[in-house]
C-alpha positions in Angstrom: 10.5 3.7 -10.0 8.3 3.7 -6.9 7.3 7.1 -5.7 8.1 8.4 -2.2 4.4 9.3 -1.9 3.4 5.7 -2.5 5.9 4.4 0.0 4.9 6.9 2.7 1.3 6.2 2.1 1.8 2.5 2.6 3.9 3.2 5.7 1.0 5.1 7.1 -1.0 1.9 7.0 1.8 -0.2 8.5 2.8 -1.6 5.1 6.1 -1.9 3.2 6.7 -2.8 -0.4 9.1 -5.4 -1.9 9.8 -5.9 -5.6 9.7 -9.6 -6.7 12.0 -11.1 -9.4 9.0 -11.4 -11.8 8.4 -7.6 -11.9 5.5 -7.7 -9.5 5.4 -6.4 -5.9 4.5 -7.7 -2.5 2.9 -5.7 0.3 4.4 -6.6 3.7 2.7 -6.0 7.0 5.4 -4.3 9.0 4.0 -5.6 12.4 3.3 -9.2 11.5 5.6 -9.8 8.6 2.7 -11.2 6.6 3.1 -10.9 2.8 0.4 -10.0 0.3 1.9 -11.2 -3.0 1.8 -10.6 -6.7 0.4 -7.1 -7.1 1.2 -4.5 -9.7 2.0 -1.0 -8.8 -1.2 0.1 -10.5 -3.3 -2.1 -8.3 -1.4 -1.0 -5.1 -1.9 2.7 -6.0 -5.7 2.0 -6.5 -5.9 0.2 -3.2 -4.1 3.0 -1.4 -6.3 5.6 -3.0 -9.5 3.8 -1.9 -8.2 3.4 1.6 -7.4 7.2 1.7 -10.9 8.1 0.4 -12.5 5.9 3.1 -10.4 7.4 5.8 -11.3 10.9 4.7 -14.9 10.0 4.7 -14.7 8.5 8.2 -12.8 11.5 9.5 -15.4 13.9 8.0 -18.3 11.9 9.5 -16.7 11.8 13.0 
């Protein structure tokens, strides 16, 4: 099951999440409709964590 925290975190960056038939997931750019295919939830969580860390660093330095 995909957590609400993950979904809301992705939404913050303008992304949605779709489950594929093969058990993998696709990130979808909500503005353009572009798909970023074949990712595991683990990889998506790591990516989101890195983006959040970079955003916090940028906000702290501003």
